[in-house]
N, C-alpha and C positions, 0 to 999 in steps of 0.2 A: 523119627527126627529125635534127637535127644532133649531131654529134658530143660537144659537151660536154651537151646533153641526155641524150643516151643515158648517159654518163658518170654523171651524177647518178640518172636511173631505174636503172641496174644498182646502185650504192651502197646506195640505199633498197630495192632488192630482196633485196639480201645480208642489211641490216641490220634488216629489218621486226621479226622476231621479238623482238628484245631493244631496239625502239628507245626504248620508253617507260622500260624501267629505265635507260638509257644516259643519254637526255637529261631524262628527268624525276623519277625516282624512286632515283637512284643514293645519293644522300644526302640528309641533312636540307637541306642548303644549295640542292641541286639542287630539291627539294620546295618550297622556300622561294619559289625563283625564277619558278618554274611558278605559285605561290599569288598571286605578286606580276601578272604579265602577266596571268594570268586575271582577277583581281579589278579589275584598273585597267581593262581593257577591259570589261568586261560592268558592272561600277556606274556606270561614267563615262557609258558609252553604252546603258544600259538601255532608254530610250525607245527606241529603234531597232532592238531586237530584236523582230521581228514578222513574221507573213507569210509570205514564201517568202524563204529564205535559202538563200545560196550558200557554202559552205565551198572556196576555193582552194586547193589541196594539204592536204585532210582529212586525211591520212596516216592514225594510228590512231585519231582521231576525237574528240583532246582537246577542242578547242573544240566540236564537234558536240553531245557528248555533254553539254556543260554549257549549250548554248544550246536544248534540247530541251524545250519547253513545249506542254500542249494546242493553243494557237493558233498554232504557228510549224509551216511545211513545210520541213524542210531535206534540202539537196541536196549531197552530198560529194564532189567532183571531185579525181583524183590520178592522177599517171602511172603509178605503180607498184602492179599488184593484188597483191603481197604485203603493202602495207601496209594498203589495204582488207580483204583477209584480216585481217589482225591484228585491224583496226576490229570487223568481225563478230562478231570471239570475245564482245566485252563489249556491241555495241550492236544492239537488234534490226533487223534489214532492213527493217522496216515503219517503222521511226520514222526513218529517214536513210535517202535517195535514194542509194547509194553508186553513183559511174559512172567508169570508167575513160577519161581524155580529157585533152588537151592543154591546161593552161590560157591558152594563146595563142591556141587555137583552140576555143571553147567550143561544146557542142553544142545550146545553147538559142536560143528566139527573144528579138529584143529586146525590151526594157522589161517585163520578166519579172517580177524580183525587187525585193524591197523591202530588203533588205540581202544586199551581199556583202563577207567577210571572208576575209582572207589573212595568216599568220602563218608565219615562217621558212621561206618559199617564194621569194618572188619575188626573193630575194637570190642566188638560184642561174641567174638569166637575166642576159644579158649587155644588155639593154633592158626595165627595168621599164615605161617605156611602153606596151609593146604589151600587157602584161597590164591596166594601167589604162585603156586604150582598149577593149578587150574588156568590163571592168566596167562601163564607161560604157554599152556597148551594151546591155547585160541588165539593166543596173537600171532601175526605172521611173523617170521625172522627181521630181526631190525628195527621191529615195531615197538612201542611204549605202552610201559604200565604208570601211570598216577594214581598215587594211594598216600590217603592221608590216616595218619596215624598217633592217639595222645602221647604227648611227653612224660615219662615217668619220673625225672629227675627235676621236679620243681617242688618247692617247701608245701605249696598248697595241697598237691597231689601225696606226696610220699608221708606226710603226717595223718591225713584220714586214712591212707592204706594200713599204717603201722596199727590206728587203733581200731578199724573194721576188722583186720586179721586177729587181733588178740580178743574183740568181743566175740569174734565165729568160734575161736577157740576154747571160749567158755561156756557156748552154747546160745550166745544172744547174735541173731541175724536180723531181724525186724528192729533196726535202725534208722534216723534222718541219713546216715550216712552209708545204708546196703548198696546204692549205687556203685560205690568203690568195691562192691564184690562181684560185678559181672562185668565192669571193663576192664580190657586187656589193655593197660600203660605198658610201653615199650621205651627203652632209651635208643638213644640213635645208632648205638654200635649194634643192639639186639637186632632191631628192625634192619639195617644194611646187612648184616650177616645173613638174616633169613633170605631177602631178596637176592642176595649173591648165591647163596646155596641152592636157590632155587632156580638159575642160570641167567641172573639177569646181570647187564652192567649198570652201575650208577651212575647217571647222568648229573642229575643236580638234586639239591635237599633245598628247599623252601621253609624258612619258618615263619611262624603266624604269631600273634599277639602273645604278649607276656603278662597281663593282667588278667585275673580269672574270669571267665565267664559271669560270675553274680555281681561283679562291680559294672560290667558293662549292663547286663539285665536293668538294673536300676538307673541307667542315664537315660532320663527321660526329657532332657532339652539339650540344646545345640552348645549350650554353655558346657554342662557337664561333658559332653562328647568331644569338645574342642579340648578340656583340659585331659582329659583320659588320651589324646591323641598327643599331646605335648608329652606327657608321662612317658607314653611307649617312646616317642622320637628322642628323649634323654637316656631312655634305659638302652636306647639301639645303640648310643652314640659312647656309653662306657662298659657295655657288657658284651663278651666275643658274640657272631652272628647267631650262634645254636641255644645260646646261654638262657635257660629259663624259658624259652618260648613253650606256649602252650602245647603246640602240635607240631610234626613236620609234617610236609608233602614232600613225597618221595616220588622222582621222576628215574625211571630207569628202563633200558632197553634190551631187549629178547637177544641172547647171544645163540649163536649154531650149536651148541654143547654144553653141557653143564659144567662149571669150574667151581670146585669147591674153595672160598677165597673166604677168610676171615679177617674182620677188622681188630689191631692189635689196640691193647690199652693205651 
């Protein structure tokens, strides 16, 4: 296991107990963030939610819990045993098959799954293509991968990235911005090329919220959340669909042969 992967694993091992509170339920604002991401994914791609489903980086079971249906058979993979232990406190082990494993080296046979999903996970890997290729391998032909990746092209990401890279260059790593050193942000073009070069055909790209997470984290009242919703609505009316989105949700289909396709500028 690489040092970076070990650090990520250790981080989630330590934070597993309070992960849901910190990430999704700390305030009304973070609850709204979770609602938007889940609603976008499930409603817009509902026709693909069937059969054998693999959740890469299942964590505490946020998506697995929402995807459970009689006609689905869900597998949840995570590198952190502590995260899976937290998931088992709210999800019956007979409804989701939880497995401790590395998402870059999946313990499944090829052409087995009808749907593979991954949220807030691949960003921790230096090369997203390794997971894209593994997802391609385990998916049945014609089935889809739904994956979320954070957007690089927003000012509140680009500026901290520049600062952290400069600080790293001069030997300063332990800063409040060190988060930006371990996250792999991508552009729409970069991730599209990764997926297409792994053998996928892009079906759709959904965009999430535009305002940064700390703004929602501090929204502790219904009034503040309503104001944020109205700001988001206003931004969506004056900006192009993919402009300044905090992250992208890619839905792509497995083709029967690899096609090297690149997105032009």
